[in-house]
TIZATOR-771049 format. One record per residue (C-alpha): z, y, x; residue number from 1; residue in one letter. Coordinates in steps of 0.001 Angstrom, whole numbers, plus 500000, padded with zeros to 6 digits. Layout:
// TIZATOR-771049
<rec c3="Z" c2="Y" c1="X" num="NUM" residuo="A"/>
...
// end
This chain:
// TIZATOR-771049
<rec c3="499916" c2="499952" c1="499813" num="1" residuo="Q"/>
<rec c3="499025" c2="503415" c1="501397" num="2" residuo="V"/>
<rec c3="500444" c2="506659" c1="499943" num="3" residuo="Q"/>
<rec c3="499168" c2="509975" c1="500366" num="4" residuo="L"/>
<rec c3="500566" c2="513664" c1="499712" num="5" residuo="V"/>
<rec c3="498301" c2="516388" c1="499628" num="6" residuo="E"/>
<rec c3="499429" c2="520170" c1="500491" num="7" residuo="S"/>
<rec c3="497651" c2="523517" c1="500948" num="8" residuo="G"/>
<rec c3="495984" c2="524394" c1="497892" num="9" residuo="G"/>
<rec c3="496510" c2="527629" c1="496045" num="10" residuo="G"/>
<rec c3="494920" c2="530623" c1="494937" num="11" residuo="L"/>
<rec c3="492303" c2="532801" c1="497072" num="12" residuo="V"/>
<rec c3="489679" c2="535400" c1="496616" num="13" residuo="Q"/>
<rec c3="486023" c2="534638" c1="497014" num="14" residuo="A"/>
<rec c3="485086" c2="534243" c1="500475" num="15" residuo="G"/>
<rec c3="488605" c2="533561" c1="501813" num="16" residuo="G"/>
<rec c3="489486" c2="530345" c1="503456" num="17" residuo="S"/>
<rec c3="492170" c2="527544" c1="502711" num="18" residuo="L"/>
<rec c3="493262" c2="524395" c1="504724" num="19" residuo="R"/>
<rec c3="494220" c2="521095" c1="502743" num="20" residuo="L"/>
<rec c3="496214" c2="518620" c1="504335" num="21" residuo="S"/>
<rec c3="496865" c2="515094" c1="503421" num="22" residuo="C"/>
<rec c3="499674" c2="512996" c1="505066" num="23" residuo="A"/>
<rec c3="499208" c2="509074" c1="504611" num="24" residuo="A"/>
<rec c3="501818" c2="506430" c1="505114" num="25" residuo="S"/>
<rec c3="501060" c2="503330" c1="507071" num="26" residuo="G"/>
<rec c3="500830" c2="502175" c1="510913" num="27" residuo="R"/>
<rec c3="497027" c2="501758" c1="510947" num="28" residuo="T"/>
<rec c3="496196" c2="505388" c1="509893" num="29" residuo="F"/>
<rec c3="493386" c2="505417" c1="512722" num="30" residuo="S"/>
<rec c3="491508" c2="502638" c1="510767" num="31" residuo="S"/>
<rec c3="491385" c2="504157" c1="507491" num="32" residuo="Y"/>
<rec c3="488243" c2="505631" c1="506430" num="33" residuo="A"/>
<rec c3="489554" c2="509214" c1="504638" num="34" residuo="M"/>
<rec c3="487702" c2="511142" c1="502219" num="35" residuo="G"/>
<rec c3="488031" c2="514574" c1="500027" num="36" residuo="W"/>
<rec c3="487125" c2="514378" c1="496479" num="37" residuo="F"/>
<rec c3="487461" c2="517424" c1="493849" num="38" residuo="R"/>
<rec c3="487315" c2="517469" c1="490027" num="39" residuo="Q"/>
<rec c3="486652" c2="520719" c1="488294" num="40" residuo="A"/>
<rec c3="487766" c2="520981" c1="484614" num="41" residuo="P"/>
<rec c3="485461" c2="518946" c1="482147" num="42" residuo="G"/>
<rec c3="483359" c2="517688" c1="485291" num="43" residuo="K"/>
<rec c3="483655" c2="514289" c1="487203" num="44" residuo="E"/>
<rec c3="485334" c2="513877" c1="490347" num="45" residuo="R"/>
<rec c3="482891" c2="514227" c1="492940" num="46" residuo="E"/>
<rec c3="482887" c2="513737" c1="496568" num="47" residuo="F"/>
<rec c3="483352" c2="516322" c1="499274" num="48" residuo="V"/>
<rec c3="483739" c2="514842" c1="502925" num="49" residuo="A"/>
<rec c3="484852" c2="511835" c1="504698" num="50" residuo="A"/>
<rec c3="485807" c2="510930" c1="508122" num="51" residuo="S"/>
<rec c3="485266" c2="507388" c1="509212" num="52" residuo="W"/>
<rec c3="487701" c2="505522" c1="511819" num="53" residuo="S"/>
<rec c3="484987" c2="505877" c1="514615" num="54" residuo="G"/>
<rec c3="484901" c2="509617" c1="514136" num="55" residuo="G"/>
<rec c3="481850" c2="509996" c1="512105" num="56" residuo="N"/>
<rec c3="482134" c2="512742" c1="509272" num="57" residuo="T"/>
<rec c3="479849" c2="513442" c1="506066" num="58" residuo="Y"/>
<rec c3="479667" c2="516059" c1="503766" num="59" residuo="Y"/>
<rec c3="478176" c2="516950" c1="500357" num="60" residuo="A"/>
<rec c3="475679" c2="519401" c1="500402" num="61" residuo="D"/>
<rec c3="477534" c2="521821" c1="498689" num="62" residuo="S"/>
<rec c3="479957" c2="522331" c1="501039" num="63" residuo="V"/>
<rec c3="478114" c2="521611" c1="504597" num="64" residuo="K"/>
<rec c3="478410" c2="524480" c1="506799" num="65" residuo="G"/>
<rec c3="481488" c2="525934" c1="505082" num="66" residuo="R"/>
<rec c3="484224" c2="522693" c1="505020" num="67" residuo="F"/>
<rec c3="485286" c2="520729" c1="507977" num="68" residuo="T"/>
<rec c3="487157" c2="517534" c1="507795" num="69" residuo="I"/>
<rec c3="489022" c2="516512" c1="510696" num="70" residuo="S"/>
<rec c3="492101" c2="514057" c1="511418" num="71" residuo="R"/>
<rec c3="495134" c2="513731" c1="513471" num="72" residuo="D"/>
<rec c3="495640" c2="510251" c1="514009" num="73" residuo="N"/>
<rec c3="499057" c2="510792" c1="515838" num="74" residuo="A"/>
<rec c3="500306" c2="512601" c1="512764" num="75" residuo="K"/>
<rec c3="498827" c2="510170" c1="510115" num="76" residuo="N"/>
<rec c3="497093" c2="513130" c1="508589" num="77" residuo="T"/>
<rec c3="493504" c2="514507" c1="507715" num="78" residuo="V"/>
<rec c3="492659" c2="517998" c1="506990" num="79" residuo="Y"/>
<rec c3="489950" c2="520100" c1="505052" num="80" residuo="L"/>
<rec c3="489094" c2="523386" c1="506339" num="81" residuo="Q"/>
<rec c3="487480" c2="525254" c1="503701" num="82" residuo="M"/>
<rec c3="485841" c2="528489" c1="504504" num="83" residuo="N"/>
<rec c3="483756" c2="530862" c1="502770" num="84" residuo="S"/>
<rec c3="485056" c2="530125" c1="499585" num="85" residuo="L"/>
<rec c3="483050" c2="530273" c1="496013" num="86" residuo="K"/>
<rec c3="484235" c2="530156" c1="492811" num="87" residuo="P"/>
<rec c3="482443" c2="526945" c1="492112" num="88" residuo="E"/>
<rec c3="484834" c2="525439" c1="494532" num="89" residuo="D"/>
<rec c3="487644" c2="525543" c1="492122" num="90" residuo="T"/>
<rec c3="488986" c2="522366" c1="491372" num="91" residuo="A"/>
<rec c3="491835" c2="519781" c1="492013" num="92" residuo="V"/>
<rec c3="491222" c2="518116" c1="495439" num="93" residuo="Y"/>
<rec c3="492285" c2="514643" c1="496183" num="94" residuo="Y"/>
<rec c3="492503" c2="512875" c1="499288" num="95" residuo="C"/>
<rec c3="491192" c2="509231" c1="499419" num="96" residuo="N"/>
<rec c3="491977" c2="506519" c1="501793" num="97" residuo="A"/>
<rec c3="489950" c2="503465" c1="501876" num="98" residuo="N"/>
<rec c3="491357" c2="500455" c1="503838" num="99" residuo="F"/>
<rec c3="490592" c2="497037" c1="503925" num="100" residuo="Q"/>
<rec c3="488545" c2="497709" c1="501003" num="101" residuo="G"/>
<rec c3="491105" c2="498995" c1="498814" num="102" residuo="S"/>
<rec c3="491204" c2="502588" c1="497719" num="103" residuo="H"/>
<rec c3="494322" c2="504816" c1="497556" num="104" residuo="Y"/>
<rec c3="494461" c2="508348" c1="495972" num="105" residuo="W"/>
<rec c3="496642" c2="511130" c1="496426" num="106" residuo="G"/>
<rec c3="498309" c2="513291" c1="493578" num="107" residuo="Q"/>
<rec c3="495858" c2="516365" c1="494152" num="108" residuo="G"/>
<rec c3="496171" c2="519833" c1="495036" num="109" residuo="T"/>
<rec c3="495016" c2="522495" c1="493072" num="110" residuo="Q"/>
<rec c3="492553" c2="524839" c1="494687" num="111" residuo="V"/>
<rec c3="491267" c2="528026" c1="492607" num="112" residuo="T"/>
<rec c3="488928" c2="530652" c1="493922" num="113" residuo="V"/>
<rec c3="488793" c2="534122" c1="492086" num="114" residuo="S"/>
<rec c3="485475" c2="536013" c1="492224" num="115" residuo="S"/>
// end
């Protein structure tokens, strides 16, 4: 079982920045594939960014060039640096861990971008 706790959400003006953090339990964090997803009101949850255990990263087109996913394996933490935020980035952001074929989710953190 993997437990995930997100933090760092909040209210920011368009063009601003936020950094989300996701702390994970477990002794094998470095082997987890970690990702961020988001869900806006009335919409389905969508992929934002992923970080594989080997170091590769992948981004949704909508955030490419603005968001950066990174991880600190010593701290069992994955981050999402969000720059040049837009009102359409407003959503609840969820951390996801993929370990041995099982997916685990955090409780989510709200990000609101005002215009």
